[in-house]
Structures are given as structure tokens and as C-alpha cells.
C-alpha angles and dihedrals in degrees: 000000000000117000115257094235090060092049092049092049094050090047092052090051092050091051091052092058095039093247096296097109096095100045137275095266128077097235123216138279105239086189133357090280106021117084123189134178142172131199119193122212104219129186091222104049107007112230116014126176113247118232117234120229116187114213103187148295137234143183120217126219088252093061097256117134129208132196120186136179140117144242121236138180115263114245084226089068106036133017093235094052116115139147084238094055107071114202096186128014119216132200121179119194124194103196121210086238091065097257119131122206123195109191121191118194113195115223105157129086096232119072115261127205113217130198139188135172131184125212087016115232099167094270123088112250097193132029132177140154123237121208139171088269097040097051101163130051123177126193116186137180129206134156092003094305132110126221138177141197138177136204128212112213133181097194095249120124118251116270120249097027118096131194104226105175133096105208122184091246130187130280113232097185125255088077093289125134125190134181142171132202120199119213099216127190092223104048106007116228115017129172111246118229119238123231116190109213100186148296136226142182116230126218087253093060097256120136121217128193127178140176141122148252122239139179117265108247084219089064102039132018091231093053116115141147087239094053106071116201097182127022116208132195122182123196121196102193120209087237090065097257117133121205118193109191121192120191115194114224107160132081096237122075112264126206113214127199134190129183126189125197090022116249135135096288130061112240094201136027145155146157123258117211137174092267095042103040101159127066123173124195117193128195133176113228116234117244123245097220097186093037093231094133097259133092126202092261088052088059101270101154093189113028093182095064120064091200091062118073139105090281097044124125110257117229109200123231097006093110092241125113098218095170096043091237091142099260140040111262116257112240122240106236090249090054092062119096097217098177095041094232094132096260134091127202087257087056092055102268103151094192111031092180095062116065088200091064119073140110095277097044122114111255117229109217122234096006094109091239124113099215096169095045094235092139098268148031114272115248116239120240124225117292119244109290092001119138133199099245099189096036094235092130096257133095126200090259086054092056103268103151093193113028091180093065118062091201093063119072140103108302096021118140108267119225114211124235097002093112090240124117097216096170094045093234092136102263145042121265114254115230116236132181092232116052090208090061092062118096095217097177095041094233095132095259133095127198089255086056090056100267101157094197113024092182094067121062092201090064121074141100109303095019118141109269119226111207123231100006095109092242124114099217096171095045094233093138100264144046116258113254115232117234099221095140123064087219087068091061118096099222097178097037096234093132095259131092127199087257089059095049107276102149094193110027092181093065119069091201092060119075140102110300095020119141107270118224111209124234096002093112092240122115097218096172095043094235092135103265145044115264112257113235099245128302093293109102088199091067092065119095096217099175094039094233094132096262134091126199090258086052090058101269103150093191111031092178095062117064093199089063119074141103107302096021119138109270119221110206123231098008097110092243126112099214097168095045093237092140099262144041114265109255116229111238114249116271145157085251094234119159097213098185096036093234096130094260133091125202088256087055093060097271101151093196115025094181094064119065092200091061120073138102110302095019120139109275116223108210121234099004091111089238122120099216099167094045094236092135100260144049113255112249112236117247113268121251112272092253095053117097098210097176095042094233093131096259132093130197089263090054090057101267103154095194113029091181094065119064092198090065121071138112096276100046123108113260117238106214124224099014093104089238122118098218097169094044095237092135100261146044108263091232090061096090125167089259090062091097098172098044098235093127095258130092130196086262089056091051102267101158093198111028093180096063117067093203092060118079142109108301095014116146106273117224109209125231097006094110093241125111100220097172094044095235090138099262144049113256111249111229087227088068093060093044091050091047091050088049091051090050094050094046 
């Protein structure tokens, strides 16, 4: 129960302001005894009652309960109000000890007055105002009393604490990637799961997205999709500014990461803690100058030409790289317009050496030339006033070379050796003993000389082949296929096109029938999945840190844990797989230089505040500022070839410490390494929407989720096919395999 003097004081205050101090609305009952409310101060309408949206609730195994949701401005009150545009997040915690916490996390630009009362008696017990500088307000109730506290936050991460991970993260769209890592007491570092709550577009053209990170229940018993650990609101301003706002809810420390534009390294990161709950990451969006949907960081190699971008249609042989693949596409011989009449052989030009002959030319009748490429010369009609004297169906203008003899006309049966040109082709047919030695169509070839159709002068060895017409003009045994689809071009010259099953046509080592390398995450033979390394599960490197369980990896689902990894003393985690965590040596625990680290916490010089783990390293000064055991070497001069591969930084070597990386080396697709220094890995095509190095064409079965791709670590029993082998892995399969190994 509340004390009477508190009740009287609040009642007097309420009377003094005519009952309006806690908003015009009635608030909501979060439970049958807990009342909450929020009022937003808007520039448009002054005070407006916020609308409550409950997100969910959950009960932990330990008996704690959680309720979460948010308040938002009604679209009836302000133009930017929306159920998908939270203005203040709320998480309520009912602790097993009896304590009740009501946490408000301020998201909006306007100030917001928040209220709570427990047990509710019709009069607010606690009132506070959240602002852009006072982001967190906590009301809590214990032993019949109510308390409140507020935190002023500037959005900067706390000093002396560094986020050191590189989680896979989640792609929100707009080329932005975010991630969170929870430092749990039970399992150490665990990747948080992302839940997208919603998104909206305001009347001013701003885009908003919100959601939260939570602990996977498979990792910790208190993890749940209805127990948010970190609220997130992302604001894509119409001006191009991007704000990523993280609001810490959980007890454990949480590392937060943001990357824009998305690449392999996070641009901004920090650690949220109970005393530093709010971190803000701000980016400025790139401009798409030619408005073709691609910026320079997204691979647009000419942002002044809308026809040039990673999705552009490549025109062969014009010297322009329309699709930004790194080079103009070489033309197939039949794709070249040799006579410059606007048509190539693949476009139906039946004589690409004569500009007067092409599919749209006017055919001249009776000249024996097929000007319009319709598979024959057009016959001429009778001239004006002309008659067919012999009644054979042909006049002189139509090619009848003797219009007084009905047995003589074009198409008549020729009689060899009679000295008469019955078919009006200009000469009599010579008689031969072998019919296959007769050149019936007068094209210079007989059947014995490999003429495969001796009744058609356009068909003979060496004739110009017309693709796709079903006719073998050059008598090579087959019609020429037309290359009308880019998928029918063999870009890497390995003998296979995408049409014929090449799942990465920019890597000569990847095609149907190629030798498969097990466990490397690459489908060399294009059968839909990477080859597993044997039946022993312990021979698979699940976290791609270079070690399998048989090679001594004691946690093959965490890439920071493996033999040789840097051990952190006293954190309860065996990073180097030595069999135990490294014990910190006894100490008074004094931080002599006040840099946030003691000698027992890996400070290698506790008398100098600029030296500690995570400090900025100064190269070449022979001082180990970041306590990693060595001074960082300074980058070589641009004209120094450090790795002796024949290229310097000035020559375009993008990693002069690795001799396998330089401009002339063959690119290995899909390994997220730019071997030939052209600015990207060749498997990262415009159709790779989630940035995992695989596209739908390269067997990515979910190209909107960066954790799903061929060779990805499979999580058993979650109903998701992470490695794109066509099915989720039943957990029973793993258990049976382990049993078989142990037997």
C-alpha cells in the first residue's frame, strides 16, 4: 500500500493543475493492477494522447514475467503518426523477487510525458518526461513503494569497452546491415536473433523501420521472441541521412554493429550497458546520380550513365562495360554486324558482307538474290500487258526463257545432255554416270563433295549458316543455335553456359562435372550443394575458422574459438581450446592509469593510459598500444612491393601483404576475397540480394537472408534450410551420427 502522505501530496498537485497534469487520455491497464500512459508534445497540435500497442508477453523458466510494446502517435492527430512508427518503446519486467520495472525508451523527436501507477487507484503514482537527451526512464515498485530514475544519454558508446566481434548480421534493405551480440553469463558471447516489427513511409517521404534483438532460447533459458533484449529503430531520412538507434533493455552487456553501405566490415560498433543504454549510429546515404537504382558502392561503374550499372544490358564489342562486370563482353562472330546494315547473323542477316541484304531489305524479284532473307528470291509477276504465250504458268518477265514451249520454264524438269535448258537456269544439265556427282543446284558442290542438299544453291560446305532456322546451310551436321539469351554465353570458357547448368559462369573451376572439393562451401560440380567431407561430422569446419572438431576445435559454431585463438582470462570461455579458461593472476585489482583495464585484465602497461586492450595502435613506433603482443607495422610506401608478387599499391595491388592477391591473378568466386583487385568478388552479382556471396542462379534458396546459402552452417530442427540442400536437418540425425561415432 502507498503511504497516505504520498497520496495526499499527489492529490493536491492534481487539484492545482485541474487534473490535466497526466494527460487527456485514460491510459491503459498493462495488467489488472499496473496502469501506464504516454502523452506526446507535438509541434502541430500540442499535447496528443499516445496510442498503446502491446507487442507480446512471456514467462521465463525462473518465474519472471515480461510484457513489451510501444506507444505511437495516432495518424488522426499528426501526419507522421503510424502504428509502424513507434515513439516510445516499453518493457515491463515482473521479477520473481516481487519487484516490478516499467522501462520507457524514448525514440521520438518531440518530448513525451510518461506515467505509471501500481497498484492503480485512479491517480498516477509516477510521472516523468522523456526527451532526446533523457532517453531512458525507469519506474519500479517494491515493498509497496514506487520509485523512478532517469538517464541522460548522448548516443555515444561507453569509453573503455570495445566490440570485437564480426557477426553475420541481418540485412534491413537500403544496403544497411545490423547485428547484435549478447555477452551472456551462461554461454559467453552469443549472436542475438533479429525480429523485424514493421516499417512505414511518412507523408514527408521518410522511411522508418523498427524491431528488436532477442536471445535465442536454444542458447539461454531466458531467451524468447517475446523477451526483447535490445530495441532498434531505424530512420531513413528524406535528406539521405540514416539513423540507427539501439536501446538497451537486457541485464547483460550487448555489442551492437552497423554497416552502410554493406560490405564485409562493420563501419560502426559499440557496447550497450545498463549505465549507457542508448547508442546511435548515423550514416549519410550515397546519391544515385543517374537514377538507375545503383550507387557507386553498389557497383555502378559509371554513375553518370543510367544505361551502365550492375544490372545493365551488356552490348558486346562496343568498348563499354554496361553491366559493370569489369570488361566489355567479347562478341560471338555471329553477333558482329560486319556490313553495318543494323543486323547481325544472329539477327537473321543471311549475307553479313552485303549491306543491301538483311531482314528488312526490299527483295528484287527474279534476280536470284534473297535480299530480305526470307529463304528465297521472290518470283516476279507478269509485266503490264504481258501474256503467257505457251500457257505453262510463266511469262518472260517471270523467267520463262522460251515462252513458245510449255515444257520450258523455271522449275521444269531438266533433261541432261539434250542441249536444251528446260528449267531456265542458264545451261543444260550434263549427264553423269553417278547421280551424286551431279551439281544439281550449280553451287559448285555435288553430293559426293559433301553437299547435303544438292537442290538448294544456298546449302553447301562453306555456306553462310543462319542460326535457329532449322536448316544446316554449311553442311556441318547441325543448324547453328542462336545466342539470344545471355545464359547461353560461356563467360568463363569452361565448356558450359548457365543454360547448360553452369552455376557460376565466371569461375572456370565451377561447372557440371567439375571435381568437387568437400567442405569448402562451394558447389564446384553444380549439383546443388557442397560435398560433405566424409561421414564424420567432426571433419566439417562449421564456423569456417580453419579448424574442425577433429582438428581440435572445441566449439565449431563460434569462429573466435579454436586452437591458437587469443585466450581472455577469467571470462569462463576456453578460446584457445586448451581445456580450460585462462586464470587471471591474483591482484589488488587496481587500475593504476585509470584506462578501464588492470594488469590482470590484459593491460600490458598499467602505468600508461594510452596502452590497453582495444587502444588505437600507432604503427612503427615500437610500442604495443593495443596489447596484442606486437607493434603494428606501417603500411609500405605505394611503390614498395611488400609481397614480391610484381605489383605495388601504386600498381593496383589491393593487398600488398598477400602474394596471391594482385590485378592479374585469377579470381576465385564466392570466397568473399577480391583476388584480382577489381573491387568485388566475382560471385557477388547484382542478383545477390542478401550479400552472402550467392545468388538464386548460384543456388541460394533464400536470397533475402544472408545466413542462408549453399554450405551455410545448418541449424537442426528449426524448420529452416540454411545450407540449401533441400531440407532442414533433423536433430535426430546429428544424435544418431554422434552415437555411431562413439560406438
